[in-house]
N, C-alpha and C positions, 0 to 999 in steps of 0.2 A: 873484315867484319862489315856487316851491313846494318845500318840503323835507319829507322823510320820515325819521324817526329811530327806531332801536331799539337796545337794549343786549343784551349777552350776558355771562354769567359771574357776575352777582350781586355787587354791591360788598361786601355784608356777609355773604355766604354762604361756605361751605366747598367750593363746587363748583369746584375747580380754582384755580390760582394767578393767573389773569389776569381782568381786567374790561375790556369793550370797549363803546364807543359808536360807532356807525357811522351815517352819514347820506348820503342822495342828494338832489340838488337838480336841478331843471329850470326853465328859464325859462318855458315854456308847453308845451302839447300833451299834458297829462296823460292825457286820454281815449284818445289814440292809443296811448300806451305801455301804458296799462292794458289795452287790447284785445289788444295783442300778448302781454302777460304772462298774461292770462286764458287765451289759447289754449294756453299752455305749462303753467300750473299745473293747468288742468282735466284734463289727461292724467295727472297724478300722483296716486297713492293717498294718502289722508290718513295722517299719522303716528298710530300707535297712541295712543289716549286723547286725541287732538286732533281738531278739526273742520277741519283744514287740513294741508297738507304743511309741516313745519317744516324750517328750514335745517340743524339739527343731525342730522337724519335723512336728508338728501339724499346721493345718491351723486355721483360725478364727472360723469356725463352730465347729471344733473338740474341740478347747479350750473352746468355749462357752458352749458346752454340758457338759463338765466336771465341769466347774465352776458353772454352774446352779445347778448341782447335789450337789456340796459342800455347796453352800450358802442356799440351801433348808433344810439343816440339822440343826436343832435348836441349838444344843449345840456346833457346830463347831466354832473354832477360827483359825485365820491365823496370823502368825508373821514372820518377815523376817529381815535379815541384808544384806545390800549392801555395799561393800567395793571397793573403787577405788584403784586398785593395784599399779597404777603408783606413788601414794604418800605414799606407805608403804616403810619403810626402810627394808634392807635385814634382820636385826635381828627380825623385826616384822613378816616377812614371815616365818622365820625358828626357832626363839626362842632359840634353843640350838645348839651351834656350834659343828660340828663334829659328829652329830648323826642324819643322814638324815631322816630316817623313823620316829624317835621319834619327830624330829623337826617339820616335816610337820604335824604330828598328833596333836602336841600341838597347832600349828597355827590354824588348822581346829577346834579343840575342843574349843578354845577361842571364836570363832564366833558362833559355835553351841550352846555353853552355854548361850550366850546372847539371842538366840531365845527361848531356853528351859525355861530360867528364866521368860520371859514374858508370855509364854504359861502356866506356872505352877501356876499362880494366881488362887486360888481355886474358884470354882463355889459357888454361894451364899448358896446353900443347900448341899454343899459337906460334906460328912462324911468320905469317904474313904481317906486314906493317902498313897496310892500307885500310882506311875506313871509307866506305861509300855511304854518305849521309844524304837521305832523301827527306825533304821537308814539304809538308802539304801547303800548297799556296804558291804565290808568285813572289819573285824577288822585286821589291818595290822600286829599287834603283838599279836593276839589271846587274851588270858585272860588278859595279861598285858594292852592291849588297853582298855578293859572294866574296869579294876580296876582303871586306871588313870582317865578315864572319870567319873566314879562313884564318885571318891573323889572330882573332880572339881565340879560336879553338886550338890553333897550333901551340899557343901558350898554355891554355887552361888544361889540356889533356896531357901535356908533357912536362910542365914545370909549375910549381915544384912537385916532384914525385919521387918516391923511394922505390924505383924498380928499374930493371935493365931494359925493358921493352920500350922502345920509342916509336911512336907513330910518325912516319916520315912522309906520308901521302894521305891527304884528306880531300876526297872529291865531294863537292857539294852540289846537290841537284834540287832545284825547286820544281814541284810538279803539282799543277792545279787540275789535272784531268780527272773526271769522275771515274769511279769504279776501278781505281788502282788498288787492288785488294789489300796490300800491306798497309797503305795509307788509310784505307777505309777501316782496317782493324784497329790501327792506333787512334783513329778518330773515336771509335767505340770506347777505347780505354780512357782517353782524355775526358770525354763527356761523362763517362761513368764516375771517374775520380772526382770531377766537379760535383756531381750529384751526391756522392758519398760524403764528401766533406761539408757540403751545404747542409745535409741532413744532420751531421754531428754537431756542427758549431753555429749554424744559422737557422735553427728551427726553434720557434717559441714553444716552450714546454717540452713535454715528452713526445718524441716522434711516434706517429701511428705505427702499429704493428705491421700493417699491410705495406708500409713504406720501409720501415726499419729492417724487417726480416729478409726481404728479397735483396736489398743492398748489402747487408752483411753476408748473405750467402754468396753473392757475386764476388765480394772482396776476398772471401776465403778461397774462392776458386782461383783467383790470380795470385794470391799471396805467396805461394811457393816460388813464383818467378820474379817477385819484386826484390831487386837487389839494392835499391836505394829509394827512400822517400824523404823529401825535404819539404817541410811545411812551416809556414809562418803564421802564428796565431797573433792576435792583438797583443802588443807590447813586447813581441819577440822579433829581433832584427834578423831577417833572412839574409842580409848583406854581410853579416859577420862570418 
């Protein structure tokens, strides 16, 4: 199984009230989907100050093209976690006092692991027991980051669980290169989910129709492929 993950919103930043981790998974056939996505992304101009088109800068048509390509791929799955940052305590954002980089990493990994756990449910005819997990960005502490995440995922995806299939090999890849099409696609998903939930729960009054209708249309496009959605609203504990 191949997974691709990206976040949006910044767990410890002031950039808006929400934080998102989103992931897509496929059983196989990555090169075919990459080729399809490449034909779409190569027609889009780069976002200003970036070497690729970013999801936050995409319009409705551009998002729809990418989402249509994703949902047309038979084995593809989507899962995401949305967190309301305003209702997180400081220790939930940092986890470890006095170790800033490790603390932020642990917070991010907690939510990332929720997405991976949902995506890792085996396909009906699955025989392979390896997950190749590619995460957009850099490992802040190098191999230490990979080791800590590997330990967390090995537990979260295999225990406790009521199934015979056990993942015995998880390969973790951090990749910050631009124009990696699968990561670019999941960036589009993550930024869209952020906008979608901001529109629903952090808009004063009734959302404008020209904002509401395109976002609802896009959500209905990806909805058939969404296998899990975990979201924390004010007063609801996402850690339970």
